[in-house]
C-alpha positions as CSV (number, residue, x, y, z in Angstrom):
1,M,11.2,-13.6,-1.1
2,R,7.9,-15.3,-0.5
3,L,4.5,-13.6,0.2
4,S,4.3,-15.5,3.5
5,E,7.4,-13.7,4.6
6,I,6.2,-10.2,3.9
7,G,2.4,-10.4,4.2
8,S,2.3,-9.2,7.8
9,K,4.5,-6.2,7.2
10,E,2.9,-2.7,7.7
11,I,2.7,-0.5,4.6
12,V,3.9,3.1,5.4
13,D,3.9,6.1,3.1
14,L,7.2,8.0,3.6
15,S,5.8,11.2,2.1
16,K,2.7,11.5,4.3
17,G,3.7,9.5,7.3
18,S,0.6,7.5,7.0
19,S,0.0,3.7,7.5
20,H,-2.1,1.7,5.1
21,G,-2.4,-1.6,6.9
22,Q,-0.6,-4.8,6.1
23,L,0.3,-6.4,2.8
24,W,-2.4,-9.0,3.6
25,D,-5.0,-6.2,3.3
26,T,-4.0,-5.4,-0.3
27,E,-4.7,-6.6,-3.9
28,M,-1.8,-7.1,-6.3
29,L,-1.8,-6.3,-10.0
30,F,0.4,-8.5,-12.2
31,E,1.8,-8.2,-15.7
32,R,-0.2,-10.8,-17.5
33,K,2.5,-12.2,-19.8
34,T,5.5,-12.1,-17.3
35,G,3.8,-12.5,-13.9
36,V,5.8,-9.4,-12.6
37,I,4.0,-7.4,-9.9
38,K,3.0,-4.0,-11.5
39,A,1.2,-2.4,-8.5
40,V,-0.4,-3.0,-5.2
41,L,-3.9,-1.7,-4.4
42,I,-3.9,-0.5,-0.8
43,P,-6.9,0.6,1.3
44,S,-7.2,4.3,2.0
45,Y,-9.6,5.2,4.8
46,Q,-10.9,8.8,4.6
47,S,-13.3,10.6,7.0
48,K,-16.7,11.7,5.7
49,G,-19.6,13.6,7.2
50,P,-20.3,14.9,10.6
51,F,-19.7,11.5,12.4
52,K,-16.4,10.9,10.5
53,A,-17.6,7.5,9.3
54,S,-14.9,5.7,7.4
55,S,-15.4,4.6,3.8
56,E,-12.9,2.3,2.0
57,Q,-11.2,3.5,-1.1
58,W,-8.2,2.1,-2.9
59,I,-4.9,3.7,-3.9
60,Q,-2.9,2.2,-6.7
61,L,0.7,2.0,-5.5
62,P,3.2,1.3,-8.3
63,W,5.6,-1.5,-7.2
64,N,8.6,0.7,-8.2
65,S,7.5,3.4,-5.6
66,I,8.6,1.0,-2.8
67,V,11.7,2.4,-1.2
68,K,12.5,-0.4,1.3
69,I,11.1,-3.7,2.4
70,G,12.4,-3.8,6.0
71,E,12.1,-6.2,8.9
72,D,8.7,-4.8,10.1
73,M,7.4,-2.6,7.3
74,I,7.2,-1.8,3.6
75,I,8.0,1.8,3.0
76,F,6.9,3.6,-0.2
77,K,7.0,7.2,-1.3
78,S,3.8,8.6,-2.8
79,E,3.6,11.7,-4.9
80,E,2.8,14.6,-2.5
81,D,-0.3,16.6,-3.2
82,D,0.4,20.4,-3.2
């Protein structure tokens, strides 16, 4: 599978039901020696202050937490916060 084939897919968290943009919006972390993808850094937009201005933060998504790469989206399961 090529990046050009999956870059426009929406990234969705199965645990929280939240969307994190498209794969094009991410950064990838590779294993230096093998070139294997270790993780994806995805943007997380959280509200702050009285005007709810968005600030960009990054979530590290381990590649092995991806449940399914479907026709329209990439579904991953994050660890739920209790």
